[in-house]
N, C-alpha and C positions, 0 to 999 in steps of 0.2 A: 435420424435427424428429432431433436427431440423439441417438443411443443407443448403448448401449453394450454389445459381447456379455458382457462380465465378468459371471458370476454374482456375484463377491467386489469387489466396488472396493478394498476396502482389501486384496489379497490385495497378495504382493511379488511382484509382475511388472509389466512393460510394459502400457500401456493399452492401446497399440495396435501393431503390429508395423512398423509403417509409419511412426511417429513417434517423434522425436528427442527423449528427454526433458531437460528444461531445464536449464543448465549450471550454475546457482547457485538458491539459492532465492527471490533477489526476483524471477529471471526467472519464477515462475511467477504472479509479479503478469500483471495484465492487459497485454493490449497493442494497439497502436494499428491501424482498417482501413488497409491502402493505399487509396488515393484512386486513379481511373480513370489507366490509365499512358497521358497526353498527350502526355508531355513525353519527346520522343527525342534522341539525341545520338549522333553520329559520331565521336566523340572518344575519346580510349583511355581518359577518365574516366567512361565511360557504366556505370551501374549492372548487375549481372549479372543473368542470369536466376534466379539461385536469391535473388536479394534482392528482386528484383522479383515471387515467385512466395511468397515470404514468407508466414505466416499473421500477421494482425497487426491480429486484431479489438477488439483498445479502444485501450487505450493503454501503449504501451512507450518504452522512450529505446533511443536511438542508441548512447548511449556510454555504455562498458562504465567498471565500477569501478577498471578496472586503468589507464586511461587516463586519466581524472578528474585524479589528481595532475599528470600533462602538460602538461594544456590548461589549467591552473588554477594553473601552477607560481609565479604571482605572490603577493602577501601580498595577505590582504583588505584592507588600507590602499588597496592599489596596484588593484587589480581592478578594471574597468571593461569595459564593453563594446567598445570598441575597441581592446582588447588583447589579446582572444578571437579566435584564428584567423578564415581566412574560413571563410563556412559552403558544404559543398559540395550541392546539389541531394541529396537524395534520396527516393525515392518517400512516404515519412512527411511530407516536406516538401506535399510536392503542388503548389500554386502560388504557388512560389518564383520563380519568375518571370513569371509574369503574375499577380500580384494587385497590387492598389493600396498607398497606404504609408496607406493608414487601416485597422488592423486592424479597428475595431469596426462596419465595413461588409460585412466580410465574409461571404458568407453560409452557413448551417449547413451546407446541401448540399456543401460542398467539404470536411469536415472528417468525414464520412462516405462509405461506400462500401454501394453498393446491393448487393442480395440476400449481404449479410454477416452479418447481423442472428443470433445464436446465442439459441433461447429453448427452454424447457424445460415438458413440462405439467406441472400439479400435481398430477398423478395416481403422477408419476414418485418412485421409493423416493430417501429423502436422499443413500442409499451412491455408485446412478448419478447423480444430480445433483453430487455433488461430484467421481465421475469425469467429469463433462461439464468443468466448470472446470480438470482437471487437463490433460484429453486438448486443451485449447482453448488454454489457458495464460489462463485469463481470475480475473478477483478477483471476477466476477460475473455472474450468469445472471437474466436476464428468467424469469417463469414466468408461465406465461399458466393465468389461472384458467378461462376457457368455450372450449373449442375453436373457437368460432366469431369470436371476442373480441381484434381482433388490436393492440386500441387500450389496452385496459388489465392492465396486470402490475403483479405486484410481484414481489420481486427475492431472489434464494438467495445469500450469502454467505458469506462464513469466521467473520462473526460469527455465524451461523446454524449452521455445522458447532462452534465454540464454544460457544453455546450446548448444541447437542445433545449434547459430550462433557461438558459440566457435568450437566446430565442427567441421561447415561447412569451417572454415576460419583455420583450423590446429592448431590452440592454445593449442589444451587440446586432449592428447590420453586416448583411453579405450583399452580395449582388445575383441571388437566387430569389426574385420574389414570389416564384410558384411554391420555393420550401417555404419560406419566411411566411407567406399565405397558409400556407398548409398546417405547420407547425401553430401558429396563434390562431386558426379556426378548429383544431382539435380537431386535425383530419388525423389518419391513419399513413404516417410518415412511411415508407420503405427504412429501414436499418441500412442501408446501400446506398442509398441518396445522401443517407444525413455525414456515413463517416470520410464520404468520399472531403466532406466539406470542412474538416479537420485536418492540421498537422499530427501525420505520423513518423512513428522510426522508419528508415529503411528493414526492409524485407530480406533477410536472411536464413538459408536455409542448409542446415549443415544433414550429411548423413548419421545415420544409427552406428553404422564402425566406425565415427571419426572418435576424438577424444577429448577429454576436458579442456586441454592444452590449447586447442580450437577455439571452442568455444567461450572460454574464458576472454580471450582478443576481443572476439565482437564483443562480450557484454561489458566487457571493461572499460569499453569505447563510450557508453551511455543508451544500448540496445537494451532494452526492458525484456524482449523474447527471439527466440531462435527458434525456427520448427525445424524439427526434428524430420527427416524423414526417411524411405525405406533406403537398398543399398542403391538402386535406379534411378535415385532423387523422384520419383514419382509420384509418392502416393507420402502426405505428411501421417506419420503415424504418433505427434506428441509434440507439447511445446514444453521448454525449458527456459526458464524465467531466474532472469535474477535472484530475485530470491529462494529459489527453489535448488539452486547450486552453491550460494552460501549456507542455508539449511542444513544440503548436504556435505558441505565440508565443516561446519561446525558440529553435525550427527557422528560423525567418524573421526573425529579430531585426532583421535588418541591413535590414530591407522595410519595420522600422516604426520610423522615423526619431524619431518621437514616446516613444515607450520609450527613448531611449536614457536622459534625464535621471535617471528613475526606476530604467533600470538599474543608472547609478552610486553612487548615493547607498546610504548604507547602511539597514540595517533599525533600526538605533535612530534616526537621522535620520528615517525614515519612519515612526517612533513605532508598527512593527505587530509585530504577534505578543505572548507576554507576556514581558515581561520586569523581572526583581526582583534586587536584588546579596545581600539576605537570604535565607539557606537556613533550614532547618528539617529535623527528621528525614524519612526517604526515607516522599515520596508524603501526607506532612503540611504543606507548603509552602503559603502561600495568599499569592496576588503580584497584583499589581496587575493588571485587566485596562487593559491598555494599545492595544487598537485605536481609532482612529480614528472612534470613533462616540458624539457626543455626548448618546444616550441610553444608553451605559453607562458613563459616566463615571464613575460611583459604585457599579460593578457587580466582584465579586470573582470573580478565577479561579484555579484553582490548576495546577502541574507535577507530575502523576501519576507518581509511578517509584515503584519498588519495591524493596528491599535485595538485593545480592543473594546472598546468604548465605538470603532468605525460597526456598520450596521453586517450583518454577514452578509448580503446581495454583493458588497465590496468585495468579500474576503474572496466570492465565489468569480467575480468578474476580473479581481488582477493572477488569480489562478491562471484563469484561460487566458488571459493578457500575456502574462508570463513563460507559459508553458510548463507549467511545474503542476504537480499533483497532488501537493500537500506546503501549508504556510505558514508560519510561526506566529502567534499572537501573544502581545508583548502590551504591559502597560507603559504609562508615559515617563517614566524610568528606564526602559528597556528590557525591564525583570521580563524572563518568558512566564508567561500564562499558561501556554497551553498549545495545542497542534489540530488543526482544522486539516481534514484533508480532502481528496477529491469524490471521497465515497460517501464524505456524507453529505454529500447532495441527496442522498434515497431519506432522508430526513427530512427533507422540503418538498418532496415532489406531490403531496398530496396539495389541495387546494386550502383545505381546513390548517395546513401545517405555514401557509404561505404569510401569516403575521412572523416568524419565526425568522424571514428575510430580513425585514424592517427592523428586526432587535439586534441588541450588539451581537458580537465576537464570543462577547465575556458570557452573554449571557446562552448563546445555543452551547457554549463548553459544559454550562450547567445541566443544561438539558440532556447531553452524551451521557454526564455522569453520572446522574442520577434513572437516567435510562439503566445507563449497566450494573447500576446498582439495583437495580429491584429486579434486572434478570438472574443477578449473584443473589439471589436470595434477604437481599439486603444493606450486603455487605458494600461498602464505599470500596470503589477502584479506582485508581488514580497510576495510569499506565505511563509509562519514565521513557518519555520521549527525548529526553536528553543526556548528554555525559559530559565531562569535562576533556579542558585538553591533556592531563596528567592519567587519563581512563587508558586501560590495555585496549589491544585490538580484540583480545577474548572478553573483554566485559562490552567493548561495543557490539559485537558480532551477537552474544546473548540478548542483548537487550532487541536488538532488531528484529532477530528470529522471535521471542520472545511477542514484543509488540506490533510480529507481519508489518514492519514499516519500512517502506524505501529510503527514510535518513531519518538521522538522529539530530536534533540542535546541541549547538558547541555552549555551554553557560560558562561565566565564573563560578567560584565556587563562592555561596555566600558567607559573608563575615561570621566569624560567632556570635558575636552581639545580633544577629539576625535571625528569627528561629519561625522560621514559617508554620504556619496554622490554617487549618483549614476547617470549615462548618461543613460538613456531611448537611446533605439534601435527603430528608427520606418522606417526603410528601407522595403522596400518586399522580403520574399523569394521564389520568384519565384524561384530563381538557385539550392534551393533545393526541389522545391515540379514542375518542369518541368522534368515530367517522362511519360515516353509512356505507357500507358494503357496495353502494352502484355505485361510490363517487370516485372518479378518475382524477389523476392527478397529471399537471401539464396541458390540460383540456382548453383553459382559457387564460390567458394573459390578467396580473394580478392590477385591479383595476378600486383606486378610490381606497385603499386597506389602510389603517389607523392600527396605533400600536397599542389600541387597549383590549383588546380580546392576549396581547403577550404579556401589560402588565399584569392582568390578571391571572395568568400562569406564572410569573413571577411570582404574585403571594401566594398561589397556591402552592406552587413546590416548595417553597420559602428556598430561595435558590444561594449559592455560596456567596457573601459578602466580602468572606476574605479568601484570595486563590492562593494555590501552593504553589510561591514563588521557588521557582528553581535558581534563579542566579541570572546575572546578565548576560543577553544575547550576543552573542561574540565571532559565533560561526557555524557551518553545518557540517557534517561528513554523510554520504552516500553510500549507497550499496554500488555502484560506478567507482565512487573512492576507492572502497573496499577490495573489489575484482579488479578492478587497474593496479591497484599495489602486488596484491599477490601474481598476475599475472607478468610485473614489472623484473621482480624479486625471485620470482621461480620458474619463467618460463623463457624463449626464447624470442616473444613479446618487448620487444624494449623501450619500443616507440609508441604509445597509447596515445591518441587526442580523449581524453573524458570530456570534449565538449564536442566531440562527433556526430552526436543523433540529436542533440540539441542546435545545431548549427544544422544541420538536416531540414529539421521541425520548423525554424526559424526562413529558410529557404524557401521554405512550402507556403510559409503564410501570405 
């Protein structure tokens, strides 16, 4: 079981001396496991030792945001699987040279690596649980409920951390006065007590001898992760997430010939995601659910968003109330400004960062962009979190893999007369990063804070006054939509309810 020597999880210091912290905010998302090194190469293009030994515990992307534009230089309408560059074998691709062309028959054991499962005990406090997420670059952790039980777990993720933050700040109420008091008084709250208070996906297990066809049936219903066990179903050997599966299919797309017609189709033609050309006020638009599921033809779904001028705490609270992991940020005309993910809660966990909570979502996005720019050697970085209705499935998946996102926002193409402009941020983030090593986050609620420090920070960093407007927000497409489409079109699982997991979480609330 991984442990941390840090007494303060939230101190402004490195988690370990031997590990290098991620270079961008999206790299804190989970990374995929390396498969066994059974492929060797004597060519000059062989993978380096550094690449082979890189810790990839869950589902990461081998594509970077910076090279996404060069990889997908063609327009959406022209992008096809055949126009993508030839994919070279990498460790994360695993069976590139040996697997069959029928992806449905791939065994789950080939997507996990033995002895790489990172888990924690339920009595570990929340701070050290979060420390483990950061240390191993994960988005979730299996939580062992009983010491001798190696098969039944709950999970700790950033949704739990967001719940913890909102509870500390007295923004939500729960029927547990003891837990509330412990959180708000800075007590060491066991992670096992916390995760029982947040709605979770149903817990599914599949044996490592099972195949991708059955896994995609579950993941296409909105379940984010599946536990992969040994043959006897008594010990969990790994975790297969939606992102890990999508990345695997994308990395090996040229070996799966039957995927080409789907990958070359547009998301509009495939009728996936939520898409409607009518807009309303931010966070209030009701949109037809266009998922290919006959049982849901009359259902309604919303593209949930927040106005860029609203305080950040509103976005975090809305994500908690709506049981979602990311939210679109729009302007008054409903143009997409950016994206805030529940993983971004890590940027507001120290007490000196609390003023960001009362500042605007627009400002918070600029902080994230500036932070990423500094981490990338001063280069501006604008992750592409949007697609168009005419975007091919291949292009959509490429962006999901590159940004390590769970969903992309569908926007209308801007008119030719509208030229997006940006003002890069070049000042340092010293005021945000000047935190003493003894300082903890989430230990005391924010009381009587003002925006004065945040305003000073705005001036210091020269944050963007003009936004990179992607277009008018009209929909959303997620990993669930894509996996559901693959299952319906290429497996015997034809009746998949993409809202299954969300309904389960809602019933728990």
